[in-house]
N, C-alpha and C positions, 0 to 999 in steps of 0.2 A: 234740147234733150227730150227724149220720148217718155211717155207714161205707159206703164204696163200693169195688168192685173196679175196678181200672184197669189198662190196658195202657200202659206208658210208651213214648211215641213218640219222644221226643228229650230232650236236655238243653239247657235254656235258659241264656242269659247269667245269671250268678249261681249256676249249678250245680244248680238244682232240676230234677227230672224233670217232663215234661209229659205228662199223660194227659187224657182227655176223658170227662166224665160227661154223658150226654144232650146232647152237642154242646158243652158248656161246658168251656173249658180249666181243668184243675186242676193246680196246681203242688205237687209232692211232693218234699221233700228226701231225700237218702240213697238215691236210686234210680238205676237205669241203664236206658237205652233197651232195649226188648225184654222187660223184666221184667213179670210180672203181679203186682200188689201189692194189698193191702187197705189203705185209708187212711181216716182220719177227717177229715172236713171241719171246719176250725176257724174259717175266715173265708170268708164268701161275699159276693162283689161282683156287680155287674150283668153284667160281661163275663167274669169269671174267679172261681175259688175257690182257696183255699189249704188244704192238708191236711197231716196228720202221718202218717208211715208207721206202720202197725199190724203188717203181716206181709208178707214176701216169699213169694208163693205159687209163682212160677216164677223162679228166680234166673238172672242172667246169668253166663256163664263168666268174665266180667271182674270179678266181685265178689271182693274180698279182705277180710281182717280188718283193721280200722283199728288203727294202732299207738298211738293216743292214747285214754286212758280217758274223756276229755271229748268225744270226737267225737260229733256229733249234737246235743249241747247247746251247745257253744261255737260262737260265730259266726265264728271265724277260718277254719276249713277246711271245704271242701265236698266233696272228692273222695277222702278217705282210704279209702273203701269200694271204690274203683275201681283196677284194676291201672294201673301207671304208663304202660305203653304205650297203654292205652285213654284215659287222661287226655290224653295228647298228641294222640291222634286227635280227641277231642272239641274241644280247643282249636283245632286246625287248621281243623276244619270251621266252628267259630263265627266265626273270622276271615274265612274265605271267604264265609260267609253274610252277614256284616255288609257286606262290600264289594258283594255282589250286591244285597242288599235295600235298604240305606241309601244306598250310594254309586252304585248303578245301573251298576256296572262289570261288563261282560259277560265279557270275556276278561281274566282276572287272572293275572299271572305269579306264582303262589303257590309259594314255595320250601318245602322241608321244615321243620318246626318244629325249633328247636334245643333239645335236651333239657338238663336240669340234671344235672351230674355227681353231685349229691347230691339225693336225693328227700326226705330228712329232715336235720335238723341243719344247715341252710343259712342261716338268717336271722341276719344280723349285729346285729340289734337288734329289740326288741319294745317296745310301749308297753302297760303294764298300768295298771289303775285300782284305786284303793283307796277303799273306802266302808264305814265302820263296822266295820272289822276284816276285811272281805273284800278279798282282793287277787287280781285276775285279769282276765279278759276279759268282754266283754258276751256274754250268751246270744244264741243265734240268734234274729233277729227280735224283739229285746227290748232294753230299756235296763237290765235287771237284770244284776248281776254273777254270774259263776260263779267260785268259789274255785279257783285253779290253782296247783299246786305245781311243775309242770314242763311246758314246752312242747316236744314232740318235734321240731317243725320249726325250733326255735331252736338256735343253736350252743351248745356246752357252756359257753363263757365267759358267755353270756347267761343260761343257766340257773343258773350260780353266782351271778350278780348278783341273780337273782330269789330264790334261796335266802337270800342275805344280806339282802335287803329284807324278806323274810318273817320273818327271825330277829330283826329289830329289835323291842324291847319295845312300841313304839307307833309306828304309821305314820299320818301325817296323811292325811286324805282328799285325793284329787287324782290326777293322772296322772304316771306315772314311765316315762321312756324308758330302757331298759337296753341297753347296747351291749357288743359284743365287744371293742372297742378304744376307748381314750381318744383324744381329738383334738378338732379344731374341730367344733362342733355345727352342721354344715351338712348339707344333703340329700345322701345317697348312696344308691345302689341297695342293696337289702337282701340280694341274693345276689351275693357277690363274684365267684364263678366265672363265672356267666352274664353279669354286667356286663362282665367282661373279654372274654368272647366277643363281646358286642355292640360293644364299642369296637374290637376287632380287625376285625370285619366292616366297620365304617365306615372305618377306616384303609385297609383293602385296596381298597375301592371308589373311593377318591379318588385320581386320578392325580397324579403328582408335578408340581412346578413350577407351582403354582397361585398366583393373585395375592392374593385376599382371601377370608377365611373370616369369616362372622358366625355366632356360636354363641349363639342365643337361648335363654333359660332355662339358662344355662351352668353354674349352681352354682359350684363351686370350680374349674371348668375341666377336668372329667373327659374330655370329648371334645377340647376345644380344644388342650390341652397335648399330647395324643397325636398331633395333626396338625400341630404346629409345623414339622416338617421338610418339609412339603409346600406351605407357603404363605409368601408374602412378608410378609403381615400378617394378624393374627388379632384380631378384636374379640369380646369376650364380654359379654353383657348378662344381668343378673338383678336382680330386685327385692330379693333378700336381701343386705343390706350386709355381713353376716358372711361369706357365701359369696364375695362379691367381694373382701373383705379377704384371705381365704385364697388366692384365685386370684392376687392381686397379689404374694404372697410368692414371691420368687425368679423373678418374671416377667422375660422377656427384653425387649429393646427392641422387638421386633416384636409384642409382646402389649399390648393395651389392654382393660381390664375396666371396665365401667360399671355402677354401681348405679342402676338406673332401672326404671320401668315398661316392660316389654318392648314392649307395644303402642305406647306413645308414642314410644319410642326408635326402633323400626323405622319408624314413620311419619316421624320426623325424618330418618332416614337416606335413606328413599325420596325425600323432597322436597329433599334437600340437593344443591346443585350440586357440592360437593366430592366427594361419593360418586360422582357420574357421572364426574368428572375422574379419580378414582383408578381407576375400572374401565375407562374408555375405551369404545370403540364395540363391543367384542366381548362385553361383559357377563360377564367371567370370574369371576363371584361364586359361591361355594358358601355355602348357608344351611342350618344345622342348627337344628331346633326340637325341644324336648323339654318340651312344656307340661304343666300339671296335667291330671287326668282330664277336666275340662270342655272341654279342647281349646282351639282358637284362636277368639278373638272376631272379629266381623265386621270391625272396624277393622284387626286384625292380618292377616286374610286379604287385605284390600285393600292393605295395605302390602307384603305379599309379592308380590302381582300387580304392584305398581308397581316393586318392586325387580327383579323378573324374574330371579332367580338362574339361572345355567346349570345348576347341580346343586342339588336341593332334597331334604334328608334330614329325615324326620319320625319321631321316636321317640315312641311312645305306649303308655300302659298302659290305654287304653280304645278298643278297636276301633270301636265305634259312632261316637264323636266323630271318630276318625281318618277313617273312611269319609265322614262328613258333610263334614269340612273339605276332603278331597281332591276330593270332588265339586264343591265350590264353587270350587276352584282349577284345575279341569281345562281351563278356557278357554285357559290359557297353558302347562299342564304335561302331559306324558305320563307316566303311571305305569309305571315300569320293572319294579319287583319289590316283593313283600311277603314279609317273613320273620318269622314268629312265633317268639318265644323263650319258653321256660318259666322265667321269672324267679321264679315263685311256685308250686312243686309243692305238691300237695294242696289248693290253693285254686282258686277259679274265676277268678282274675285272669290276664291275658295281656299280655305285652309284645310290641310289634310294631315292626319297622323297615320303613319305606316309603321307597323311593327313586324320585324323579321327575326329569325333565329338561325344560328349556325347549323348547317346540315350535319 
């Protein structure tokens, strides 16, 4: 394989630096825009190439020393070599660019990114893998494991659980989710502090004395239960029956939680005469969606257009699919604001809150 000198032009989604060799895009991990680096080409495709960093010849002022001894080999973190302030700037730009390039939104009401109070020791859970005595995470761009004794972005309770797992005389091959707290095994955000900020943002933007909230992909009711005081009725929908069971515990009379496929249930609600009767002519419906990274399917988008909520709130961990979905929904909705949140410091992942209203 050959070694090339590259000027890093930008940071791509996924966290790799982008340079060009004779016009071809080359992705190089552990770099920062503006740096001049030497890199070894390890995979060459027709349209692009991938390389490994050999040497930083001209360093960015935003380069810092990683706090993890596994950084660069472990596939979990992409940004530990970048100052936290610059990580935030990169993520903000990536969200803006996704909406301009994929969503074709020209004038975007981008709000400042919400930083995490903790840049390390914030994760309330991790999933490690065990294979033939090795316990840890997958190597970057590989299905091979790297043995990990401690994860600096995980909370101390999680690292204690990892140490206890590693201390067992024999660990069976498989996957192990280690959590900071015991409780129902349902989906929760991994950064408690930023999740609370996200919920507060949503609560603050919903006016009081609303009629109906539909919380799609509601989990155990993280958003719905915080909004109870603002709605006459709340409906939560999720495919996870265990999450719905947790949501039903201590539920009030105004709460209804449904274990069902979200796409099918939203379509039923959109077609139901009873839904129209509940809402009346003014359409005072608020809809929250928090889908998986793949975003909303075509049928779900169609159901949302049919429901035509007065307020539409979309929480996403994948800006490209978020931009795609909102582009498909813009015939009925005006995009009011985009707020990135740094739910995952040191990684390339980005959480985004989008708020739209019916035209």
